N, CA, C and O atoms as CSV, one atom per row, in Angstrom:
chain,resi,resn,atom,element,x,y,z
A,1,UNK,N,N,105.681,123.808,113.395
A,1,UNK,CA,C,103.982,125.556,113.501
A,1,UNK,C,C,102.735,124.513,113.909
A,1,UNK,O,O,102.239,123.888,112.972
A,2,UNK,N,N,102.166,124.273,115.343
A,2,UNK,CA,C,101.280,124.033,116.230
A,2,UNK,C,C,100.041,124.314,115.273
A,2,UNK,O,O,100.010,124.854,114.167
A,3,UNK,N,N,99.008,123.763,116.075
A,3,UNK,CA,C,97.021,124.651,115.878
A,3,UNK,C,C,96.968,124.016,117.502
A,3,UNK,O,O,97.229,123.063,118.235
A,4,UNK,N,N,96.369,125.476,117.385
A,4,UNK,CA,C,95.159,125.696,117.948
A,4,UNK,C,C,93.857,125.334,118.031
A,4,UNK,O,O,93.268,126.333,117.619
A,5,UNK,N,N,92.846,124.318,118.380
A,5,UNK,CA,C,91.299,123.848,118.444
A,5,UNK,C,C,90.489,125.021,118.941
A,5,UNK,O,O,89.326,125.228,118.597
A,6,UNK,N,N,91.181,125.774,119.771
A,6,UNK,CA,C,90.762,127.119,120.634
A,6,UNK,C,C,89.905,127.753,119.342
A,6,UNK,O,O,88.746,127.832,118.934
A,7,UNK,N,N,91.478,128.210,118.924
A,7,UNK,CA,C,91.406,129.632,117.444
A,7,UNK,C,C,91.332,129.135,116.271
A,7,UNK,O,O,91.050,129.914,115.361
A,8,UNK,N,N,91.518,127.977,116.016
A,8,UNK,CA,C,90.706,127.808,114.657
A,8,UNK,C,C,91.901,128.366,114.145
A,8,UNK,O,O,91.627,129.182,113.266
A,9,UNK,N,N,93.387,128.230,114.385
A,9,UNK,CA,C,94.157,128.683,114.110
A,9,UNK,C,C,96.278,128.037,114.304
A,9,UNK,O,O,97.117,127.600,115.091
A,10,UNK,N,N,96.023,128.479,112.858
A,10,UNK,CA,C,97.193,127.800,113.431
A,10,UNK,C,C,98.693,128.640,113.914
A,10,UNK,O,O,98.656,129.858,114.086
A,11,UNK,N,N,99.601,128.089,114.051
A,11,UNK,CA,C,100.436,129.240,115.721
A,11,UNK,C,C,101.307,129.518,115.635
A,11,UNK,O,O,101.737,129.422,116.785
A,12,UNK,N,N,102.812,130.200,114.460
A,12,UNK,CA,C,104.284,129.785,114.825
A,12,UNK,C,C,104.728,129.258,116.311
A,12,UNK,O,O,104.286,129.529,117.427
A,13,UNK,N,N,105.722,128.444,115.895
A,13,UNK,CA,C,106.649,128.312,117.502
A,13,UNK,C,C,107.200,128.894,118.111
A,13,UNK,O,O,107.430,128.757,119.313
A,14,UNK,N,N,107.716,130.117,116.989
A,14,UNK,CA,C,108.464,131.308,117.692
A,14,UNK,C,C,107.467,131.630,118.999
A,14,UNK,O,O,107.911,131.561,120.145
A,15,UNK,N,N,105.980,132.012,118.696
A,15,UNK,CA,C,105.342,133.118,119.172
A,15,UNK,C,C,104.435,131.944,120.682
A,15,UNK,O,O,103.581,132.495,121.376
A,16,UNK,N,N,104.764,130.565,120.926
A,16,UNK,CA,C,103.599,130.096,121.305
A,16,UNK,C,C,104.639,130.060,122.733
A,16,UNK,O,O,105.866,130.109,122.639
A,17,UNK,N,N,103.770,129.950,124.281
A,17,UNK,CA,C,104.671,130.447,125.345
A,17,UNK,C,C,105.250,129.128,125.290
A,17,UNK,O,O,104.956,128.254,124.475
A,18,UNK,N,N,106.666,129.001,126.846
A,18,UNK,CA,C,106.848,128.066,127.151
A,18,UNK,C,C,106.541,127.038,128.146
A,18,UNK,O,O,107.348,126.188,128.523
A,19,UNK,N,N,105.480,127.143,128.503
A,19,UNK,CA,C,104.322,126.748,129.667
A,19,UNK,C,C,103.460,125.885,128.160
A,19,UNK,O,O,102.892,124.852,128.513
A,20,UNK,N,N,103.333,126.193,126.676
A,20,UNK,CA,C,102.925,125.290,125.627
A,20,UNK,C,C,100.818,126.453,125.255
A,20,UNK,O,O,99.680,126.212,124.851
A,21,UNK,N,N,101.654,127.612,125.783
A,21,UNK,CA,C,99.867,128.305,125.406
A,21,UNK,C,C,99.818,128.838,124.172
A,21,UNK,O,O,100.915,128.999,123.639
A,22,UNK,N,N,98.745,129.200,123.487
A,22,UNK,CA,C,98.727,129.761,123.353
A,22,UNK,C,C,98.176,131.395,123.012
A,22,UNK,O,O,97.011,131.764,123.159
A,23,UNK,N,N,99.135,132.119,122.600
A,23,UNK,CA,C,99.580,133.570,123.294
A,23,UNK,C,C,98.377,134.118,123.545
A,23,UNK,O,O,98.083,134.544,124.662
A,24,UNK,N,N,96.951,134.182,121.730
A,24,UNK,CA,C,95.461,135.031,121.276
A,24,UNK,C,C,94.564,134.158,122.815
A,24,UNK,O,O,94.062,134.869,123.685
A,25,UNK,N,N,94.495,132.431,122.921
A,25,UNK,CA,C,93.494,132.210,123.901
A,25,UNK,C,C,93.396,131.733,125.473
A,25,UNK,O,O,92.484,131.442,126.247
A,26,UNK,N,N,95.258,131.832,125.539
A,26,UNK,CA,C,95.738,131.121,126.410
A,26,UNK,C,C,95.222,129.788,126.841
A,26,UNK,O,O,95.398,129.475,128.018
A,27,UNK,N,N,94.412,128.700,125.780
A,27,UNK,CA,C,94.645,127.539,125.592
A,27,UNK,C,C,96.417,126.547,125.431
A,27,UNK,O,O,97.573,126.874,125.165
A,28,UNK,N,N,95.743,125.345,125.752
A,28,UNK,CA,C,96.968,124.583,125.424
A,28,UNK,C,C,97.379,124.379,123.897
A,28,UNK,O,O,96.505,124.595,123.058
A,29,UNK,N,N,98.106,124.149,123.654
A,29,UNK,CA,C,98.503,124.070,122.597
A,29,UNK,C,C,99.240,121.868,122.446
A,29,UNK,O,O,99.987,121.188,123.150
A,30,UNK,N,N,98.604,121.655,121.409
A,30,UNK,CA,C,99.189,119.977,122.358
A,30,UNK,C,C,100.351,120.050,120.880
A,30,UNK,O,O,99.853,120.757,120.004
A,31,UNK,N,N,101.605,119.524,120.518
A,31,UNK,CA,C,102.685,119.194,119.959
A,31,UNK,C,C,101.267,118.630,118.321
A,31,UNK,O,O,100.083,118.721,118.645
A,32,UNK,N,N,101.522,118.209,117.041
A,32,UNK,CA,C,101.600,117.837,116.420
A,32,UNK,C,C,102.029,116.224,116.703
A,32,UNK,O,O,103.021,115.973,117.387
A,33,UNK,N,N,101.308,115.299,116.197
A,33,UNK,CA,C,101.548,114.034,116.259
A,33,UNK,C,C,101.481,113.962,114.645
A,33,UNK,O,O,100.719,114.616,113.934
A,34,UNK,N,N,103.115,112.372,113.935
A,34,UNK,CA,C,102.467,112.226,113.310
A,34,UNK,C,C,102.077,111.082,112.893
A,34,UNK,O,O,102.765,110.184,113.379
A,35,UNK,N,N,101.473,110.812,112.376
A,35,UNK,CA,C,100.206,109.201,111.149
A,35,UNK,C,C,101.050,108.388,110.884
A,35,UNK,O,O,102.246,108.502,110.619
A,36,UNK,N,N,100.707,107.953,110.925
A,36,UNK,CA,C,101.421,106.328,109.322
A,36,UNK,C,C,100.309,106.746,108.030
A,36,UNK,O,O,99.385,107.542,108.196
A,37,UNK,N,N,100.560,106.141,106.911
A,37,UNK,CA,C,99.741,106.486,106.360
A,37,UNK,C,C,98.557,105.317,106.875
A,37,UNK,O,O,98.810,104.416,107.675
A,38,UNK,N,N,97.028,105.579,106.138
A,38,UNK,CA,C,96.262,105.017,105.870
A,38,UNK,C,C,96.254,103.757,105.300
A,38,UNK,O,O,97.183,103.443,104.556
A,39,UNK,N,N,95.048,102.727,105.608
A,39,UNK,CA,C,95.634,102.001,104.486
A,39,UNK,C,C,95.055,101.915,103.156
A,39,UNK,O,O,95.465,101.583,102.044
A,40,UNK,N,N,93.749,102.407,103.749
A,40,UNK,CA,C,93.801,103.829,102.238
A,40,UNK,C,C,94.532,104.264,100.968
A,40,UNK,O,O,94.627,104.054,99.759
A,41,UNK,N,N,94.886,104.835,101.757
A,41,UNK,CA,C,96.230,105.572,101.305
A,41,UNK,C,C,96.965,104.861,100.488
A,41,UNK,O,O,97.265,105.239,99.355
A,42,UNK,N,N,97.582,102.925,101.399
A,42,UNK,CA,C,98.688,102.369,100.650
A,42,UNK,C,C,97.374,101.479,99.284
A,42,UNK,O,O,97.711,101.031,98.188
A,43,UNK,N,N,96.610,101.480,99.599
A,43,UNK,CA,C,95.403,100.559,98.834
A,43,UNK,C,C,95.531,102.135,97.159
A,43,UNK,O,O,96.032,101.830,96.077
A,44,UNK,N,N,95.231,102.909,97.309
A,44,UNK,CA,C,95.250,103.823,96.406
A,44,UNK,C,C,96.820,104.182,95.712
A,44,UNK,O,O,96.929,104.923,94.736
A,45,UNK,N,N,97.880,103.589,96.325
A,45,UNK,CA,C,98.968,103.316,95.764
A,45,UNK,C,C,99.084,102.558,94.882
A,45,UNK,O,O,99.316,102.768,93.692
A,46,UNK,N,N,98.813,100.943,95.838
A,46,UNK,CA,C,99.088,100.067,94.759
A,46,UNK,C,C,98.691,99.887,93.338
A,46,UNK,O,O,99.193,99.308,92.375
A,47,UNK,N,N,97.265,100.812,93.608
A,47,UNK,CA,C,96.431,100.291,92.842
A,47,UNK,C,C,97.131,100.976,91.294
A,47,UNK,O,O,97.499,100.238,90.381
A,48,UNK,N,N,97.253,103.164,91.205
A,48,UNK,CA,C,98.022,103.793,90.805
A,48,UNK,C,C,99.730,102.959,89.713
A,48,UNK,O,O,100.336,103.268,88.686
A,49,UNK,N,N,99.813,102.080,90.545
A,49,UNK,CA,C,101.367,100.706,90.678
A,49,UNK,C,C,100.664,100.124,88.899
A,49,UNK,O,O,100.766,100.405,87.704
A,50,UNK,N,N,99.988,99.211,89.786
A,50,UNK,CA,C,99.183,98.197,88.811
A,50,UNK,C,C,98.933,99.130,87.392
A,50,UNK,O,O,99.722,99.184,86.449
A,51,UNK,N,N,98.024,99.628,87.464
A,51,UNK,CA,C,97.072,101.030,86.101
A,51,UNK,C,C,98.712,101.498,85.770
A,51,UNK,O,O,98.863,101.245,84.574
A,52,UNK,N,N,99.865,102.012,86.261
A,52,UNK,CA,C,100.698,102.617,85.252
A,52,UNK,C,C,102.092,101.582,84.543
A,52,UNK,O,O,103.009,102.133,83.935
A,53,UNK,N,N,102.034,99.683,84.793
A,53,UNK,CA,C,102.308,98.908,85.052
A,53,UNK,C,C,101.448,98.879,83.351
A,53,UNK,O,O,102.004,99.136,82.282
A,54,UNK,N,N,100.384,98.597,83.493
A,54,UNK,CA,C,99.094,97.692,82.393
A,54,UNK,C,C,99.843,98.584,81.480
A,54,UNK,O,O,100.650,98.115,80.677
A,55,UNK,N,N,99.499,100.431,81.614
A,55,UNK,CA,C,100.086,101.312,80.502
A,55,UNK,C,C,101.116,101.586,79.535
A,55,UNK,O,O,101.128,101.986,78.371
A,56,UNK,N,N,102.138,101.179,80.544
A,56,UNK,CA,C,103.004,101.078,80.214
A,56,UNK,C,C,103.395,99.779,79.588
A,56,UNK,O,O,104.175,99.926,78.647
A,57,UNK,N,N,103.019,98.385,79.894
A,57,UNK,CA,C,103.032,97.385,78.669
A,57,UNK,C,C,101.580,97.223,77.772
A,57,UNK,O,O,101.460,96.488,76.792
A,58,UNK,N,N,100.479,98.117,78.370
A,58,UNK,CA,C,99.413,98.039,76.978
A,58,UNK,C,C,101.118,100.021,75.636
A,58,UNK,O,O,101.195,100.129,74.413
A,59,UNK,N,N,101.540,100.498,76.200
A,59,UNK,CA,C,102.643,101.271,75.323
A,59,UNK,C,C,103.613,100.573,74.683
A,59,UNK,O,O,103.995,100.880,73.554
A,60,UNK,N,N,104.224,99.282,75.564
A,60,UNK,CA,C,104.955,97.952,74.477
A,60,UNK,C,C,104.576,97.269,73.135
A,60,UNK,O,O,104.974,97.016,71.998
A,61,UNK,N,N,103.372,97.113,74.154
A,61,UNK,CA,C,102.585,96.760,72.602
A,61,UNK,C,C,101.666,96.873,71.008
A,61,UNK,O,O,101.081,96.280,70.102
A,62,UNK,N,N,102.238,98.469,71.723
A,62,UNK,CA,C,101.496,99.235,71.020
A,62,UNK,C,C,102.176,98.909,69.055
A,62,UNK,O,O,101.923,98.617,67.886
A,63,UNK,N,N,103.665,99.475,70.632
A,63,UNK,CA,C,104.949,100.250,69.058
A,63,UNK,C,C,104.959,98.342,68.968
A,63,UNK,O,O,104.466,98.245,67.844
A,64,UNK,N,N,105.114,97.381,69.262
A,64,UNK,CA,C,105.639,96.065,68.557
A,64,UNK,C,C,105.278,95.596,67.210
A,64,UNK,O,O,105.853,94.996,66.302
A,65,UNK,N,N,103.723,96.261,67.492
A,65,UNK,CA,C,102.610,95.892,66.630
A,65,UNK,C,C,102.208,96.814,65.604
A,65,UNK,O,O,101.253,97.577,65.743
A,66,UNK,N,N,103.046,96.743,64.404
A,66,UNK,CA,C,103.060,97.891,63.416
A,66,UNK,C,C,101.322,98.037,63.309
A,66,UNK,O,O,100.818,98.891,62.580
C-alpha cells in the first residue's frame, strides 16, 4: 500500500501507474521505506520487561509466604 502526500490518502498498489504516479492527482508516489524502531521504543520494551519480571517475583513471594 503506497501513500500519496498530495492527496493525503493511501493508494492501492494495483492502481498506481507504471511510472509510479498517483491515479488521482498524478504526483509521483515514493515507495514506503521501513525504518528501524526508535530508541524510545526499545526503552519502553526494556522497561516493560523489567516491570513484568518484578511482578512475577512479587507473585512468587506472595505464593510462598502464607
